[in-house]
C-alpha positions in Angstrom: 113.3 138.6 114.9 109.9 137.3 113.7 111.5 136.9 110.4 114.5 135.1 111.7 111.9 132.6 113.5 110.0 132.0 110.2 113.4 131.4 108.3 114.4 128.9 110.7 111.1 127.2 110.8 111.2 126.9 107.0 114.8 125.5 106.9 113.6 123.0 109.7 110.8 122.0 107.7 113.0 121.5 104.5 115.4 119.4 106.5 112.7 117.3 108.1 111.2 116.6 104.7 114.7 115.3 103.5 114.5 112.9 106.5 111.4 111.1 105.1 111.1 109.1 101.9 107.6 109.7 100.5 105.9 106.8 99.3 102.4 108.3 98.2 100.5 111.4 98.6 96.7 111.6 98.1 94.3 114.5 98.3 90.8 113.6 99.6 87.8 115.9 100.2 88.7 116.1 103.9 92.6 116.7 103.6 95.8 115.5 102.3 97.2 112.2 103.5 100.7 110.9 103.0 102.8 107.8 103.6 106.5 108.0 104.2 109.5 105.9 105.0 111.8 107.5 107.5 115.4 107.5 106.3 118.7 106.3 107.7 121.9 107.6 106.0 119.4 109.2 103.2 118.2 105.8 102.3 114.5 104.5 103.2 113.9 102.3 106.0 111.5 99.9 104.3 109.8 98.3 107.3 109.1 101.7 109.2 105.9 103.8 108.0 104.9 107.2 108.9 101.4 108.4 108.0 100.5 112.0 108.0 97.1 113.4 107.7 96.5 117.2 107.3 92.9 118.4 107.9 93.1 122.3 107.6 95.3 123.3 110.6 95.1 119.9 112.3 98.2 117.5 111.7 97.9 113.7 112.7 101.1 111.6 112.7 100.9 107.7 112.9 104.2 105.6 113.1 104.1 101.8 112.2 106.7 99.2 112.0 106.2 95.7 110.3 107.8 92.6 111.7 110.2 91.0 109.0 108.8 88.0 107.1 111.8 85.9 106.0 111.2 84.1 102.7 113.0 81.2 101.0 113.3 82.8 97.7 116.1 84.6 95.6 115.9 86.4 92.4 116.2 83.7 89.6 117.4 84.3 86.0 114.1 83.9 84.9 112.6 86.7 87.0 111.7 90.2 85.5 113.2 92.8 87.9 110.5 95.6 88.2 112.4 97.8 90.5 115.6 97.7 92.7 116.5 100.0 95.3 119.0 100.3 98.4 117.8 101.0 101.9 117.5 99.4 105.1 115.4 97.3 107.6 115.4 98.1 111.1 115.2 95.5 113.9 115.0 97.1 117.1 117.8 99.8 117.0 119.8 97.8 114.4 119.9 99.0 110.7 120.4 96.2 108.3 121.4 97.4 104.8 119.4 95.7 102.1 118.7 95.7 98.4 114.9 95.8 97.7 114.0 94.0 94.4 110.4 93.9 93.1 110.2 91.1 90.7 107.8 89.4 88.6 108.4 85.6 88.3 107.7 83.4 85.3 104.9 81.9 87.3 103.1 85.4 87.3 103.7 85.9 90.8 105.2 89.2 92.3 107.1 90.0 95.3 109.4 92.8 96.8 112.5 90.8 98.2 114.6 92.4 100.8 118.1 90.7 100.4 120.9 91.4 103.0 124.7 91.5 102.3 124.7 87.7 102.6 122.4 87.4 99.4 119.6 86.2 101.9 116.0 87.2 101.7 115.4 88.5 105.2 111.9 90.0 104.4 109.3 90.1 101.7 106.1 91.6 100.6 103.9 89.4 98.5 101.8 91.4 95.7 99.6 88.2 95.0 96.3 89.1 96.3 93.5 86.6 95.3 90.6 88.5 97.0 88.4 88.5 93.8 89.8 86.4 91.1 86.5 85.7 89.0 83.3 87.5 88.1 80.2 85.8 87.7 77.1 87.0 86.0 73.9 86.1 88.1 70.3 87.1 88.4 68.6 88.5 91.5 65.2 90.5 92.3 65.8 94.2 92.8 64.7 94.7 95.3 61.6 92.1 95.0 59.3 91.1 92.1 56.3 92.7 93.6 57.9 96.1 94.2 59.7 96.2 90.7 56.6 94.9 88.8 54.2 97.2 90.8 51.8 94.5 91.3 50.1 93.2 94.4 50.7 89.8 96.1 48.9 87.0 94.3 48.4 85.5 91.0 51.7 85.0 89.2 53.3 86.8 92.2 52.7 84.5 95.1 54.6 81.5 96.9 54.5 78.7 94.3 56.8 76.3 96.2 60.0 77.8 94.6 58.5 77.3 90.9 59.3 80.2 88.6 57.0 81.4 85.9 57.4 84.1 83.2 56.1 87.0 85.3 58.7 86.4 87.9 61.6 85.8 85.3 60.6 89.1 83.8 61.7 90.8 87.0 65.0 89.2 87.3 68.1 91.6 87.0 71.5 90.8 85.9 74.3 91.6 88.5 77.9 91.1 88.6 79.3 88.7 91.6 82.8 88.6 92.6 83.8 85.0 93.5 87.1 83.4 94.6 88.0 79.8 93.3 89.0 77.4 96.1 89.5 73.8 95.9 87.7 73.4 92.4 84.7 75.5 93.3 83.6 79.1 93.1 
């Protein structure tokens, strides 16, 4: 009887694994982390996500659904199609068949467009993130000129009304600073 239960659990696990479309799986120092799309008619539901964290014997599940973001954009002849996949979007209890097409436009912008049977883009993901678009080299004191030089306050190492000197300049360290370009300024 025990053997039958184990076999049924194994088969149940295989069937359950087939119901989810794995997006990514990562191993960390504390466990295994997987992200899935559930499936409908064996195809992924693109706006629904299941996150699974396994920490030893503890398993955590999180479900998330993203709202649709329509976009007035079609695939153009000049676009490079990077990936194309059939699937569904789920709105309340309705499954809408879509073609997910990840494109790179001639302007360098990338999107995944979710196109319904009427050739309308009813959802999209933008892959254009401008969080840090430029790196600037700057100089700073690390942590301060007195500590890094090993000197005491006084002489070249005292307030000089924001004027610099050779001793202070020798204590400057180069650092990389991430900056964003906005309205003509960094």
